[in-house]
N, C-alpha and C positions, 0 to 999 in steps of 0.2 A: 688864141690858144695855140701852143706849139704843136707842130704836126705829129711829134712822137706821142702826144697825149691823147690822140683821137684816132679812130678808124672810121671808115665810112660804111654804112649799111647799104643794102640794095637800093634804097630810095635816095642815097647820097647825103643823108644827114649825119652829123657828127655823133659818135658814140664815145663819150668821155668816161673817165674813171668814175667808179662808184662814189656817189655823193660829193664828188670833187674834193674828197678828204684823203684819198688813198695815196700813200707814198709813191714816188715815181717808179721804184723797182716793181711794185705790185701792179701799177698801171700797165706796164709792158707785159706782165704775165697775163692779165685779163685780155689785153689786145691780142696776144698770141693765141690764147685759148679761143677767143671769139673767131679769129681768122681760121682756126683749125676745124670749126664746126661746119656742118652742112648748112646750106642756105636756110632751110626751114628751121633748123635749130638756132641759127643766128637771129631769126626773127623772134623766136621765143626768148632767147637770151636778152635781146634788146628790150622786150616787154618787161622782163624781170628787172633790168637795170632802170627802166623808167619807173617802176614801182618803188625802187630804192630811192630814186631822186625826189619823189614826191614828199619825202620827209627830211630833206637836206637841211632845212632851217632848224628843225628840232635837233638834228644831229650836231649842228654847229654849237649848240649849248653844251655838248658832251665831248668837247675836243680832247679831253683826257682819256676817253675810251678808245678802244681799238676800232678803227673805221669799218673793219670787216663785220664786227659784231653789230655796229649801228646799221649797216646796210642790210644784214640779215634780219634784224628786228623790223626795219622799215618794210622789207618785202613780206615778212610774216604778217605784219599789221594789215597791209593791203590785201593779202590773200585771205585773211580772216574776214575782212569786209566783203570780199567777193563770195566767200562761202556763205556768209549770212544772207546776202542778196539771193543766192541760188536757193537756199533753204526756204526763204520767205516766198519766193516765186513758186517753188514746188508745193508749199502749203496752200497758197492761193489757188493754184491750178487743181489741186486735189480736193479742194473744198473742205479741208480739215482745219482751216484757220479759225481761230476763235478770239474773243476779246482778251483772254489771258496772255496768249502768245503774241498778239498784235495790238498793243495799246493805242496805236494810231487810228484804229477803226472806230 
């Protein structure tokens, strides 16, 4: 991977362009944006990029679409899954869970 396509986070791992589909001019913008963030925000940014990468194979089937849209959809999908887990945990802890809301029981 060319050096201009990646930046290094605090742990030293490479942070590449979103879904590896972003045009080079946008990669530089993301790299500049990340570099301008505070360290704590960089960690959050890296987690978001990681969520986007989790669906890179699905995005590769949609090469005709804007890579930014694909990245956003991937992040939204992962965030929705996180929200569903939080809601389920909250229901279980509050004792309000029932068979209708949790068919796995």
